[in-house]
Jmol script that loads the backbone (N, CA, C; Angstrom):
load data "model"
ATOM      1  N   MET A   1     125.630  98.068  79.767  1.00  0.00           N
ATOM      2  CA  MET A   1     125.219  96.816  80.375  1.00  0.00           C
ATOM      3  C   MET A   1     123.703  96.665  80.359  1.00  0.00           C
ATOM      4  N   LEU A   2     122.978  97.678  80.847  1.00  0.00           N
ATOM      5  CA  LEU A   2     121.522  97.598  80.884  1.00  0.00           C
ATOM      6  C   LEU A   2     120.858  98.354  79.742  1.00  0.00           C
ATOM      7  N   ASN A   3     121.655  98.914  78.825  1.00  0.00           N
ATOM      8  CA  ASN A   3     121.112  99.647  77.682  1.00  0.00           C
ATOM      9  C   ASN A   3     120.122 100.709  78.140  1.00  0.00           C
ATOM     10  N   VAL A   4     120.590 101.627  78.989  1.00  0.00           N
ATOM     11  CA  VAL A   4     119.752 102.631  79.627  1.00  0.00           C
ATOM     12  C   VAL A   4     119.814 103.955  78.877  1.00  0.00           C
ATOM     13  N   THR A   5     118.650 104.518  78.620  1.00  0.00           N
ATOM     14  CA  THR A   5     118.535 105.876  78.111  1.00  0.00           C
ATOM     15  C   THR A   5     117.849 106.680  79.200  1.00  0.00           C
ATOM     16  N   SER A   6     118.424 107.821  79.554  1.00  0.00           N
ATOM     17  CA  SER A   6     117.818 108.594  80.637  1.00  0.00           C
ATOM     18  C   SER A   6     117.693 110.059  80.273  1.00  0.00           C
ATOM     19  N   LYS A   7     116.753 110.719  80.944  1.00  0.00           N
ATOM     20  CA  LYS A   7     116.532 112.152  80.815  1.00  0.00           C
ATOM     21  C   LYS A   7     116.390 112.718  82.218  1.00  0.00           C
ATOM     22  N   VAL A   8     117.033 113.854  82.460  1.00  0.00           N
ATOM     23  CA  VAL A   8     116.932 114.521  83.748  1.00  0.00           C
ATOM     24  C   VAL A   8     116.342 115.899  83.507  1.00  0.00           C
ATOM     25  N   ARG A   9     115.378 116.272  84.361  1.00  0.00           N
ATOM     26  CA  ARG A   9     114.802 117.608  84.262  1.00  0.00           C
ATOM     27  C   ARG A   9     114.471 118.120  85.647  1.00  0.00           C
ATOM     28  N   LEU A  10     114.560 119.421  85.820  1.00  0.00           N
ATOM     29  CA  LEU A  10     114.150 120.040  87.075  1.00  0.00           C
ATOM     30  C   LEU A  10     112.644 120.235  87.047  1.00  0.00           C
ATOM     31  N   VAL A  11     111.989 119.950  88.125  1.00  0.00           N
ATOM     32  CA  VAL A  11     110.543 120.106  88.222  1.00  0.00           C
ATOM     33  C   VAL A  11     110.259 121.587  88.447  1.00  0.00           C
ATOM     34  N   ALA A  12     109.444 122.159  87.570  1.00  0.00           N
ATOM     35  CA  ALA A  12     109.141 123.592  87.632  1.00  0.00           C
ATOM     36  C   ALA A  12     108.542 123.968  88.987  1.00  0.00           C
ATOM     37  N   GLY A  13     109.034 125.057  89.565  1.00  0.00           N
ATOM     38  CA  GLY A  13     108.511 125.546  90.831  1.00  0.00           C
ATOM     39  C   GLY A  13     108.896 124.698  92.023  1.00  0.00           C
ATOM     40  N   SER A  14     109.930 123.875  91.875  1.00  0.00           N
ATOM     41  CA  SER A  14     110.314 122.966  92.942  1.00  0.00           C
ATOM     42  C   SER A  14     111.832 122.867  93.005  1.00  0.00           C
ATOM     43  N   THR A  15     112.321 122.288  94.074  1.00  0.00           N
ATOM     44  CA  THR A  15     113.755 122.026  94.181  1.00  0.00           C
ATOM     45  C   THR A  15     114.068 120.581  93.792  1.00  0.00           C
ATOM     46  N   ARG A  16     113.083 119.881  93.248  1.00  0.00           N
ATOM     47  CA  ARG A  16     113.243 118.475  92.887  1.00  0.00           C
ATOM     48  C   ARG A  16     113.719 118.327  91.445  1.00  0.00           C
ATOM     49  N   ALA A  17     114.382 117.211  91.206  1.00  0.00           N
ATOM     50  CA  ALA A  17     114.754 116.817  89.857  1.00  0.00           C
ATOM     51  C   ALA A  17     114.050 115.502  89.555  1.00  0.00           C
ATOM     52  N   GLU A  18     113.742 115.294  88.297  1.00  0.00           N
ATOM     53  CA  GLU A  18     113.075 114.064  87.865  1.00  0.00           C
ATOM     54  C   GLU A  18     113.985 113.348  86.883  1.00  0.00           C
ATOM     55  N   VAL A  19     114.185 112.056  87.099  1.00  0.00           N
ATOM     56  CA  VAL A  19     114.993 111.251  86.204  1.00  0.00           C
ATOM     57  C   VAL A  19     114.078 110.224  85.557  1.00  0.00           C
ATOM     58  N   ARG A  20     114.062 110.206  84.239  1.00  0.00           N
ATOM     59  CA  ARG A  20     113.278 109.211  83.504  1.00  0.00           C
ATOM     60  C   ARG A  20     114.250 108.277  82.805  1.00  0.00           C
ATOM     61  N   ILE A  21     114.045 106.980  83.019  1.00  0.00           N
ATOM     62  CA  ILE A  21     114.947 105.974  82.474  1.00  0.00           C
ATOM     63  C   ILE A  21     114.141 105.023  81.604  1.00  0.00           C
ATOM     64  N   SER A  22     114.697 104.710  80.455  1.00  0.00           N
ATOM     65  CA  SER A  22     114.047 103.786  79.544  1.00  0.00           C
ATOM     66  C   SER A  22     115.011 102.638  79.230  1.00  0.00           C
ATOM     67  N   SER A  23     114.635 101.433  79.659  1.00  0.00           N
ATOM     68  CA  SER A  23     115.482 100.269  79.415  1.00  0.00           C
ATOM     69  C   SER A  23     114.646  99.005  79.582  1.00  0.00           C
ATOM     70  N   LYS A  24     114.586  98.207  78.562  1.00  0.00           N
ATOM     71  CA  LYS A  24     113.848  96.949  78.626  1.00  0.00           C
ATOM     72  C   LYS A  24     114.491  96.009  79.646  1.00  0.00           C
ATOM     73  N   ARG A  25     115.828  95.936  79.653  1.00  0.00           N
ATOM     74  CA  ARG A  25     116.523  95.053  80.601  1.00  0.00           C
ATOM     75  C   ARG A  25     116.284  95.484  82.046  1.00  0.00           C
ATOM     76  N   LEU A  26     116.311  96.782  82.290  1.00  0.00           N
ATOM     77  CA  LEU A  26     116.066  97.278  83.644  1.00  0.00           C
ATOM     78  C   LEU A  26     114.634  96.954  84.072  1.00  0.00           C
ATOM     79  N   TYR A  27     113.679  97.139  83.159  1.00  0.00           N
ATOM     80  CA  TYR A  27     112.285  96.793  83.433  1.00  0.00           C
ATOM     81  C   TYR A  27     112.161  95.307  83.777  1.00  0.00           C
ATOM     82  N   GLU A  28     112.784  94.457  82.974  1.00  0.00           N
ATOM     83  CA  GLU A  28     112.714  93.020  83.218  1.00  0.00           C
ATOM     84  C   GLU A  28     113.369  92.656  84.550  1.00  0.00           C
ATOM     85  N   HIS A  29     114.463  93.330  84.887  1.00  0.00           N
ATOM     86  CA  HIS A  29     115.138  93.075  86.159  1.00  0.00           C
ATOM     87  C   HIS A  29     114.205  93.367  87.333  1.00  0.00           C
ATOM     88  N   PHE A  30     113.579  94.544  87.329  1.00  0.00           N
ATOM     89  CA  PHE A  30     112.708  94.912  88.439  1.00  0.00           C
ATOM     90  C   PHE A  30     111.417  94.095  88.445  1.00  0.00           C
ATOM     91  N   THR A  31     110.920  93.728  87.284  1.00  0.00           N
ATOM     92  CA  THR A  31     109.734  92.880  87.221  1.00  0.00           C
ATOM     93  C   THR A  31     110.023  91.511  87.833  1.00  0.00           C
ATOM     94  N   SER A  32     111.194  90.979  87.565  1.00  0.00           N
ATOM     95  CA  SER A  32     111.544  89.677  88.143  1.00  0.00           C
ATOM     96  C   SER A  32     111.700  89.782  89.661  1.00  0.00           C
ATOM     97  N   LEU A  33     112.144  90.928  90.151  1.00  0.00           N
ATOM     98  CA  LEU A  33     112.244  91.123  91.601  1.00  0.00           C
ATOM     99  C   LEU A  33     110.876  91.036  92.260  1.00  0.00           C
ATOM    100  N   LEU A  34     109.863  91.604  91.607  1.00  0.00           N
ATOM    101  CA  LEU A  34     108.511  91.579  92.174  1.00  0.00           C
ATOM    102  C   LEU A  34     108.013  90.155  92.377  1.00  0.00           C
ATOM    103  N   THR A  35     108.386  89.248  91.494  1.00  0.00           N
ATOM    104  CA  THR A  35     107.930  87.865  91.648  1.00  0.00           C
ATOM    105  C   THR A  35     108.629  87.167  92.818  1.00  0.00           C
ATOM    106  N   ARG A  36     109.783  87.696  93.247  1.00  0.00           N
ATOM    107  CA  ARG A  36     110.524  87.077  94.347  1.00  0.00           C
ATOM    108  C   ARG A  36     110.207  87.702  95.711  1.00  0.00           C
ATOM    109  N   LEU A  37     109.389  88.735  95.758  1.00  0.00           N
ATOM    110  CA  LEU A  37     109.087  89.399  97.029  1.00  0.00           C
ATOM    111  C   LEU A  37     108.567  88.456  98.110  1.00  0.00           C
ATOM    112  N   PRO A  38     107.655  87.539  97.800  1.00  0.00           N
ATOM    113  CA  PRO A  38     107.147  86.658  98.863  1.00  0.00           C
ATOM    114  C   PRO A  38     108.231  85.804  99.525  1.00  0.00           C
ATOM    115  N   GLU A  39     109.380  85.627  98.864  1.00  0.00           N
ATOM    116  CA  GLU A  39     110.463  84.809  99.411  1.00  0.00           C
ATOM    117  C   GLU A  39     111.390  85.598 100.332  1.00  0.00           C
ATOM    118  N   PHE A  40     111.202  86.893 100.445  1.00  0.00           N
ATOM    119  CA  PHE A  40     112.099  87.726 101.250  1.00  0.00           C
ATOM    120  C   PHE A  40     112.100  87.287 102.712  1.00  0.00           C
ATOM    121  N   THR A  41     113.252  87.426 103.356  1.00  0.00           N
ATOM    122  CA  THR A  41     113.350  87.182 104.796  1.00  0.00           C
ATOM    123  C   THR A  41     112.668  88.340 105.532  1.00  0.00           C
ATOM    124  N   GLU A  42     112.480  88.181 106.838  1.00  0.00           N
ATOM    125  CA  GLU A  42     111.844  89.258 107.611  1.00  0.00           C
ATOM    126  C   GLU A  42     112.648  90.553 107.496  1.00  0.00           C
ATOM    127  N   ARG A  43     113.955  90.470 107.606  1.00  0.00           N
ATOM    128  CA  ARG A  43     114.797  91.667 107.510  1.00  0.00           C
ATOM    129  C   ARG A  43     114.675  92.315 106.122  1.00  0.00           C
ATOM    130  N   GLU A  44     114.690  91.499 105.072  1.00  0.00           N
ATOM    131  CA  GLU A  44     114.543  92.020 103.719  1.00  0.00           C
ATOM    132  C   GLU A  44     113.175  92.685 103.539  1.00  0.00           C
ATOM    133  N   ARG A  45     112.152  92.109 104.157  1.00  0.00           N
ATOM    134  CA  ARG A  45     110.810  92.689 104.077  1.00  0.00           C
ATOM    135  C   ARG A  45     110.784  94.069 104.747  1.00  0.00           C
ATOM    136  N   ARG A  46     111.388  94.161 105.919  1.00  0.00           N
ATOM    137  CA  ARG A  46     111.435  95.449 106.624  1.00  0.00           C
ATOM    138  C   ARG A  46     112.190  96.494 105.807  1.00  0.00           C
ATOM    139  N   LEU A  47     113.308  96.086 105.221  1.00  0.00           N
ATOM    140  CA  LEU A  47     114.085  97.017 104.398  1.00  0.00           C
ATOM    141  C   LEU A  47     113.317  97.423 103.137  1.00  0.00           C
ATOM    142  N   PHE A  48     112.623  96.459 102.539  1.00  0.00           N
ATOM    143  CA  PHE A  48     111.817  96.765 101.355  1.00  0.00           C
ATOM    144  C   PHE A  48     110.738  97.784 101.703  1.00  0.00           C
ATOM    145  N   ILE A  49     110.038  97.558 102.812  1.00  0.00           N
ATOM    146  CA  ILE A  49     108.974  98.478 103.224  1.00  0.00           C
ATOM    147  C   ILE A  49     109.551  99.862 103.505  1.00  0.00           C
ATOM    148  N   ALA A  50     110.707  99.918 104.166  1.00  0.00           N
ATOM    149  CA  ALA A  50     111.339 101.214 104.448  1.00  0.00           C
ATOM    150  C   ALA A  50     111.680 101.934 103.146  1.00  0.00           C
ATOM    151  N   GLY A  51     112.256 101.227 102.203  1.00  0.00           N
ATOM    152  CA  GLY A  51     112.587 101.832 100.916  1.00  0.00           C
ATOM    153  C   GLY A  51     111.357 102.244 100.137  1.00  0.00           C
ATOM    154  N   PHE A  52     110.330 101.405 100.181  1.00  0.00           N
ATOM    155  CA  PHE A  52     109.077 101.716  99.491  1.00  0.00           C
ATOM    156  C   PHE A  52     108.456 102.973 100.086  1.00  0.00           C
ATOM    157  N   TYR A  53     108.482 103.056 101.415  1.00  0.00           N
ATOM    158  CA  TYR A  53     107.935 104.242 102.080  1.00  0.00           C
ATOM    159  C   TYR A  53     108.723 105.496 101.695  1.00  0.00           C
ATOM    160  N   MET A  54     110.045 105.370 101.654  1.00  0.00           N
ATOM    161  CA  MET A  54     110.867 106.522 101.267  1.00  0.00           C
ATOM    162  C   MET A  54     110.555 106.983  99.844  1.00  0.00           C
ATOM    163  N   ALA A  55     110.259 106.030  98.965  1.00  0.00           N
ATOM    164  CA  ALA A  55     109.990 106.359  97.574  1.00  0.00           C
ATOM    165  C   ALA A  55     108.540 106.759  97.316  1.00  0.00           C
ATOM    166  N   GLU A  56     107.590 106.099  97.949  1.00  0.00           N
ATOM    167  CA  GLU A  56     106.173 106.254  97.613  1.00  0.00           C
ATOM    168  C   GLU A  56     105.305 106.740  98.766  1.00  0.00           C
ATOM    169  N   GLY A  57     105.921 107.095  99.883  1.00  0.00           N
ATOM    170  CA  GLY A  57     105.139 107.430 101.063  1.00  0.00           C
ATOM    171  C   GLY A  57     105.057 108.910 101.365  1.00  0.00           C
ATOM    172  N   GLU A  58     104.130 109.216 102.259  1.00  0.00           N
ATOM    173  CA  GLU A  58     103.948 110.579 102.753  1.00  0.00           C
ATOM    174  C   GLU A  58     105.086 110.892 103.713  1.00  0.00           C
ATOM    175  N   LYS A  59     105.759 112.011 103.499  1.00  0.00           N
ATOM    176  CA  LYS A  59     106.965 112.318 104.267  1.00  0.00           C
ATOM    177  C   LYS A  59     106.713 113.147 105.524  1.00  0.00           C
ATOM    178  N   SER A  60     105.480 113.517 105.816  1.00  0.00           N
ATOM    179  CA  SER A  60     105.199 114.370 106.975  1.00  0.00           C
ATOM    180  C   SER A  60     105.390 113.633 108.299  1.00  0.00           C
ATOM    181  N   ARG A  61     105.313 112.320 108.271  1.00  0.00           N
ATOM    182  CA  ARG A  61     105.379 111.447 109.460  1.00  0.00           C
ATOM    183  C   ARG A  61     104.181 111.634 110.391  1.00  0.00           C
ATOM    184  N   ARG A  62     103.210 112.477 110.016  1.00  0.00           N
ATOM    185  CA  ARG A  62     101.979 112.587 110.811  1.00  0.00           C
ATOM    186  C   ARG A  62     101.079 111.392 110.556  1.00  0.00           C
ATOM    187  N   ARG A  63     101.111 110.907 109.320  1.00  0.00           N
ATOM    188  CA  ARG A  63     100.351 109.721 108.935  1.00  0.00           C
ATOM    189  C   ARG A  63     101.279 108.816 108.147  1.00  0.00           C
ATOM    190  N   VAL A  64     100.927 107.570 108.058  1.00  0.00           N
ATOM    191  CA  VAL A  64     101.675 106.649 107.217  1.00  0.00           C
ATOM    192  C   VAL A  64     100.778 106.306 106.040  1.00  0.00           C
ATOM    193  N   ARG A  65     101.165 106.790 104.870  1.00  0.00           N
ATOM    194  CA  ARG A  65     100.431 106.486 103.646  1.00  0.00           C
ATOM    195  C   ARG A  65     101.435 106.235 102.537  1.00  0.00           C
ATOM    196  N   MET A  66     101.158 105.205 101.731  1.00  0.00           N
ATOM    197  CA  MET A  66     102.007 104.861 100.597  1.00  0.00           C
ATOM    198  C   MET A  66     101.110 104.605  99.395  1.00  0.00           C
ATOM    199  N   TRP A  67     101.459 105.179  98.267  1.00  0.00           N
ATOM    200  CA  TRP A  67     100.646 105.085  97.063  1.00  0.00           C
ATOM    201  C   TRP A  67     101.308 104.211  96.012  1.00  0.00           C
ATOM    202  N   ASN A  68     100.455 103.499  95.235  1.00  0.00           N
ATOM    203  CA  ASN A  68     100.947 102.722  94.106  1.00  0.00           C
ATOM    204  C   ASN A  68      99.759 102.267  93.276  1.00  0.00           C
ATOM    205  N   LYS A  69      99.998 102.006  91.998  1.00  0.00           N
ATOM    206  CA  LYS A  69      98.936 101.505  91.129  1.00  0.00           C
ATOM    207  C   LYS A  69      98.737  99.998  91.281  1.00  0.00           C
ATOM    208  N   ASP A  70      99.721  99.315  91.836  1.00  0.00           N
ATOM    209  CA  ASP A  70      99.671  97.866  91.978  1.00  0.00           C
ATOM    210  C   ASP A  70      99.057  97.504  93.336  1.00  0.00           C
ATOM    211  N   ILE A  71      97.767  97.244  93.336  1.00  0.00           N
ATOM    212  CA  ILE A  71      97.077  96.934  94.596  1.00  0.00           C
ATOM    213  C   ILE A  71      97.595  95.632  95.209  1.00  0.00           C
ATOM    214  N   GLN A  72      98.037  94.686  94.373  1.00  0.00           N
ATOM    215  CA  GLN A  72      98.562  93.426  94.908  1.00  0.00           C
ATOM    216  C   GLN A  72      99.849  93.668  95.693  1.00  0.00           C
ATOM    217  N   LEU A  73     100.675  94.585  95.229  1.00  0.00           N
ATOM    218  CA  LEU A  73     101.893  94.931  95.962  1.00  0.00           C
ATOM    219  C   LEU A  73     101.543  95.561  97.304  1.00  0.00           C
ATOM    220  N   LEU A  74     100.562  96.464  97.310  1.00  0.00           N
ATOM    221  CA  LEU A  74     100.141  97.080  98.571  1.00  0.00           C
ATOM    222  C   LEU A  74      99.548  96.038  99.522  1.00  0.00           C
ATOM    223  N   LYS A  75      98.807  95.084  98.988  1.00  0.00           N
ATOM    224  CA  LYS A  75      98.244  94.019  99.836  1.00  0.00           C
ATOM    225  C   LYS A  75      99.348  93.157 100.427  1.00  0.00           C
ATOM    226  N   LEU A  76     100.392  92.877  99.641  1.00  0.00           N
ATOM    227  CA  LEU A  76     101.518  92.100 100.148  1.00  0.00           C
ATOM    228  C   LEU A  76     102.218  92.864 101.277  1.00  0.00           C
ATOM    229  N   ILE A  77     102.465  94.147 101.065  1.00  0.00           N
ATOM    230  CA  ILE A  77     103.085  94.975 102.103  1.00  0.00           C
ATOM    231  C   ILE A  77     102.195  95.006 103.339  1.00  0.00           C
ATOM    232  N   GLY A  78     100.879  95.125 103.133  1.00  0.00           N
ATOM    233  CA  GLY A  78      99.941  95.103 104.256  1.00  0.00           C
ATOM    234  C   GLY A  78     100.007  93.804 105.040  1.00  0.00           C
ATOM    235  N   SER A  79     100.143  92.684 104.335  1.00  0.00           N
ATOM    236  CA  SER A  79     100.231  91.389 105.040  1.00  0.00           C
ATOM    237  C   SER A  79     101.531  91.312 105.846  1.00  0.00           C
ATOM    238  N   TRP A  80     102.621  91.840 105.312  1.00  0.00           N
ATOM    239  CA  TRP A  80     103.877  91.867 106.058  1.00  0.00           C
ATOM    240  C   TRP A  80     103.733  92.739 107.308  1.00  0.00           C
ATOM    241  N   LEU A  81     103.099  93.901 107.146  1.00  0.00           N
ATOM    242  CA  LEU A  81     102.917  94.796 108.298  1.00  0.00           C
ATOM    243  C   LEU A  81     102.088  94.124 109.380  1.00  0.00           C
ATOM    244  N   ARG A  82     101.076  93.356 108.991  1.00  0.00           N
ATOM    245  CA  ARG A  82     100.284  92.609 109.980  1.00  0.00           C
ATOM    246  C   ARG A  82     101.144  91.574 110.699  1.00  0.00           C
ATOM    247  N   GLU A  83     102.040  90.916 109.953  1.00  0.00           N
ATOM    248  CA  GLU A  83     102.965  89.965 110.580  1.00  0.00           C
ATOM    249  C   GLU A  83     103.858  90.664 111.605  1.00  0.00           C
ATOM    250  N   PHE A  84     104.153  91.944 111.365  1.00  0.00           N
ATOM    251  CA  PHE A  84     105.004  92.713 112.272  1.00  0.00           C
ATOM    252  C   PHE A  84     104.202  93.360 113.402  1.00  0.00           C
ATOM    253  N   GLY A  85     102.904  93.037 113.506  1.00  0.00           N
ATOM    254  CA  GLY A  85     102.096  93.511 114.623  1.00  0.00           C
ATOM    255  C   GLY A  85     101.306  94.778 114.372  1.00  0.00           C
ATOM    256  N   ILE A  86     101.266  95.237 113.131  1.00  0.00           N
ATOM    257  CA  ILE A  86     100.474  96.428 112.812  1.00  0.00           C
ATOM    258  C   ILE A  86      99.167  95.943 112.192  1.00  0.00           C
ATOM    259  N   GLU A  87      98.117  95.902 112.988  1.00  0.00           N
ATOM    260  CA  GLU A  87      96.844  95.320 112.567  1.00  0.00           C
ATOM    261  C   GLU A  87      95.936  96.302 111.833  1.00  0.00           C
ATOM    262  N   LYS A  88      96.027  97.578 112.171  1.00  0.00           N
ATOM    263  CA  LYS A  88      95.117  98.583 111.604  1.00  0.00           C
ATOM    264  C   LYS A  88      95.687  99.133 110.303  1.00  0.00           C
ATOM    265  N   ILE A  89      95.268  98.535 109.186  1.00  0.00           N
ATOM    266  CA  ILE A  89      95.749  98.929 107.864  1.00  0.00           C
ATOM    267  C   ILE A  89      94.537  99.004 106.945  1.00  0.00           C
ATOM    268  N   SER A  90      94.502 100.026 106.114  1.00  0.00           N
ATOM    269  CA  SER A  90      93.453 100.060 105.086  1.00  0.00           C
ATOM    270  C   SER A  90      94.098 100.346 103.740  1.00  0.00           C
ATOM    271  N   ILE A  91      93.532  99.736 102.710  1.00  0.00           N
ATOM    272  CA  ILE A  91      93.970  99.939 101.332  1.00  0.00           C
ATOM    273  C   ILE A  91      92.734 100.324 100.550  1.00  0.00           C
ATOM    274  N   TYR A  92      92.817 101.438  99.847  1.00  0.00           N
ATOM    275  CA  TYR A  92      91.653 101.898  99.087  1.00  0.00           C
ATOM    276  C   TYR A  92      92.088 102.676  97.855  1.00  0.00           C
ATOM    277  N   LEU A  93      91.162 102.817  96.912  1.00  0.00           N
ATOM    278  CA  LEU A  93      91.409 103.573  95.692  1.00  0.00           C
ATOM    279  C   LEU A  93      91.402 105.051  96.037  1.00  0.00           C
ATOM    280  N   ASP A  94      92.524 105.704  95.866  1.00  0.00           N
ATOM    281  CA  ASP A  94      92.674 107.109  96.232  1.00  0.00           C
ATOM    282  C   ASP A  94      92.478 108.039  95.041  1.00  0.00           C
ATOM    283  N   ASP A  95      92.836 107.579  93.852  1.00  0.00           N
ATOM    284  CA  ASP A  95      92.743 108.394  92.641  1.00  0.00           C
ATOM    285  C   ASP A  95      92.168 107.525  91.528  1.00  0.00           C
ATOM    286  N   LYS A  96      90.845 107.557  91.403  1.00  0.00           N
ATOM    287  CA  LYS A  96      90.151 106.699  90.439  1.00  0.00           C
ATOM    288  C   LYS A  96      90.597 106.985  89.005  1.00  0.00           C
ATOM    289  N   ARG A  97      90.777 108.253  88.695  1.00  0.00           N
ATOM    290  CA  ARG A  97      91.151 108.647  87.324  1.00  0.00           C
ATOM    291  C   ARG A  97      92.464 108.003  86.883  1.00  0.00           C
ATOM    292  N   HIS A  98      93.438 107.937  87.796  1.00  0.00           N
ATOM    293  CA  HIS A  98      94.751 107.394  87.461  1.00  0.00           C
ATOM    294  C   HIS A  98      94.977 105.976  88.001  1.00  0.00           C
ATOM    295  N   GLY A  99      93.987 105.426  88.703  1.00  0.00           N
ATOM    296  CA  GLY A  99      94.084 104.066  89.213  1.00  0.00           C
ATOM    297  C   GLY A  99      95.128 103.894  90.303  1.00  0.00           C
ATOM    298  N   VAL A 100      95.249 104.896  91.174  1.00  0.00           N
ATOM    299  CA  VAL A 100      96.254 104.861  92.229  1.00  0.00           C
ATOM    300  C   VAL A 100      95.596 104.487  93.559  1.00  0.00           C
ATOM    301  N   TYR A 101      96.169 103.493  94.216  1.00  0.00           N
ATOM    302  CA  TYR A 101      95.683 103.028  95.520  1.00  0.00           C
ATOM    303  C   TYR A 101      96.601 103.549  96.620  1.00  0.00           C
ATOM    304  N   VAL A 102      96.086 103.571  97.831  1.00  0.00           N
ATOM    305  CA  VAL A 102      96.884 103.984  98.979  1.00  0.00           C
ATOM    306  C   VAL A 102      96.752 102.946 100.082  1.00  0.00           C
ATOM    307  N   LEU A 103      97.877 102.668 100.719  1.00  0.00           N
ATOM    308  CA  LEU A 103      97.890 101.871 101.943  1.00  0.00           C
ATOM    309  C   LEU A 103      98.062 102.872 103.068  1.00  0.00           C
ATOM    310  N   GLU A 104      97.164 102.818 104.040  1.00  0.00           N
ATOM    311  CA  GLU A 104      97.201 103.797 105.130  1.00  0.00           C
ATOM    312  C   GLU A 104      97.164 103.101 106.480  1.00  0.00           C
ATOM    313  N   ILE A 105      98.009 103.602 107.376  1.00  0.00           N
ATOM    314  CA  ILE A 105      98.010 103.179 108.774  1.00  0.00           C
ATOM    315  C   ILE A 105      97.533 104.371 109.576  1.00  0.00           C
ATOM    316  N   PRO A 106      96.495 104.224 110.392  1.00  0.00           N
ATOM    317  CA  PRO A 106      95.986 105.366 111.156  1.00  0.00           C
ATOM    318  C   PRO A 106      97.082 106.020 111.995  1.00  0.00           C
ATOM    319  N   SER A 107      96.975 107.318 112.170  1.00  0.00           N
ATOM    320  CA  SER A 107      98.023 108.076 112.860  1.00  0.00           C
ATOM    321  C   SER A 107      98.291 107.559 114.268  1.00  0.00           C
ATOM    322  N   ARG A 108      97.267 107.051 114.950  1.00  0.00           N
ATOM    323  CA  ARG A 108      97.503 106.565 116.317  1.00  0.00           C
ATOM    324  C   ARG A 108      98.360 105.297 116.350  1.00  0.00           C
ATOM    325  N   HIS A 109      98.581 104.654 115.190  1.00  0.00           N
ATOM    326  CA  HIS A 109      99.407 103.450 115.110  1.00  0.00           C
ATOM    327  C   HIS A 109     100.729 103.691 114.381  1.00  0.00           C
ATOM    328  N   ARG A 110     101.001 104.938 113.973  1.00  0.00           N
ATOM    329  CA  ARG A 110     102.200 105.218 113.181  1.00  0.00           C
ATOM    330  C   ARG A 110     103.486 104.921 113.942  1.00  0.00           C
ATOM    331  N   HIS A 111     103.465 105.070 115.264  1.00  0.00           N
ATOM    332  CA  HIS A 111     104.672 104.789 116.052  1.00  0.00           C
ATOM    333  C   HIS A 111     105.121 103.333 115.866  1.00  0.00           C
ATOM    334  N   LEU A 112     104.170 102.412 115.702  1.00  0.00           N
ATOM    335  CA  LEU A 112     104.519 101.006 115.466  1.00  0.00           C
ATOM    336  C   LEU A 112     105.257 100.847 114.139  1.00  0.00           C
ATOM    337  N   PHE A 113     104.808 101.603 113.145  1.00  0.00           N
ATOM    338  CA  PHE A 113     105.436 101.548 111.826  1.00  0.00           C
ATOM    339  C   PHE A 113     106.865 102.067 111.891  1.00  0.00           C
ATOM    340  N   PHE A 114     107.049 103.267 112.431  1.00  0.00           N
ATOM    341  CA  PHE A 114     108.374 103.876 112.439  1.00  0.00           C
ATOM    342  C   PHE A 114     109.329 103.149 113.383  1.00  0.00           C
ATOM    343  N   ARG A 115     108.826 102.606 114.457  1.00  0.00           N
ATOM    344  CA  ARG A 115     109.671 101.877 115.393  1.00  0.00           C
ATOM    345  C   ARG A 115     110.109 100.536 114.800  1.00  0.00           C
ATOM    346  N   GLY A 116     109.277  99.945 113.966  1.00  0.00           N
ATOM    347  CA  GLY A 116     109.548  98.595 113.484  1.00  0.00           C
ATOM    348  C   GLY A 116     110.369  98.479 112.225  1.00  0.00           C
ATOM    349  N   LEU A 117     110.679  99.595 111.587  1.00  0.00           N
ATOM    350  CA  LEU A 117     111.413  99.510 110.325  1.00  0.00           C
ATOM    351  C   LEU A 117     112.879  99.857 110.494  1.00  0.00           C
ATOM    352  N   GLU A 118     113.703  99.098 109.786  1.00  0.00           N
ATOM    353  CA  GLU A 118     115.105  99.458 109.684  1.00  0.00           C
ATOM    354  C   GLU A 118     115.234 100.404 108.499  1.00  0.00           C
ATOM    355  N   THR A 119     116.189 101.268 108.553  1.00  0.00           N
ATOM    356  CA  THR A 119     116.506 102.104 107.408  1.00  0.00           C
ATOM    357  C   THR A 119     117.935 101.804 107.003  1.00  0.00           C
ATOM    358  N   PRO A 120     118.343 102.174 105.796  1.00  0.00           N
ATOM    359  CA  PRO A 120     119.725 101.907 105.385  1.00  0.00           C
ATOM    360  C   PRO A 120     120.751 102.459 106.380  1.00  0.00           C
ATOM    361  N   CYS A 121     120.426 103.527 107.102  1.00  0.00           N
ATOM    362  CA  CYS A 121     121.343 104.089 108.095  1.00  0.00           C
ATOM    363  C   CYS A 121     121.563 103.129 109.260  1.00  0.00           C
ATOM    364  N   ASP A 122     120.584 102.260 109.533  1.00  0.00           N
ATOM    365  CA  ASP A 122     120.678 101.325 110.655  1.00  0.00           C
ATOM    366  C   ASP A 122     121.599 100.135 110.359  1.00  0.00           C
ATOM    367  N   LEU A 123     122.029 100.011 109.127  1.00  0.00           N
ATOM    368  CA  LEU A 123     122.787  98.829 108.738  1.00  0.00           C
ATOM    369  C   LEU A 123     124.262  98.913 109.109  1.00  0.00           C
ATOM    370  N   HIS A 124     124.753 100.081 109.436  1.00  0.00           N
ATOM    371  CA  HIS A 124     126.189 100.261 109.703  1.00  0.00           C
ATOM    372  C   HIS A 124     126.568  99.854 111.097  1.00  0.00           C
TER     373      HIS A 124
END
end "model"
wireframe off; spacefill off
backbone 0.3
color backbone group
């Protein structure tokens, strides 16, 4: 259906596995989703942020940080977080060599982030 080619490998020295997928249709599908993000409802925005954090965020829960190369996506997420009452947000270039930005919420405000997000477990 999506003409997907994939490769799975274990990450050396880790318990993680990496899946690489190559598909033009899958790329186009996810690219089109990005253009529809501003239309998301509040609930969809919260779920998107929760999923984004699970995929791209720091898992220690001591700080809230999420990395991505797309600064516009991080700015959009930051604007949603401000709508949800989290005012203290910074976005900055974290890895100049690779062009990776980070959205960070100071640790003293992390409780607002974790309290305000739904997770897929909350949907049942």
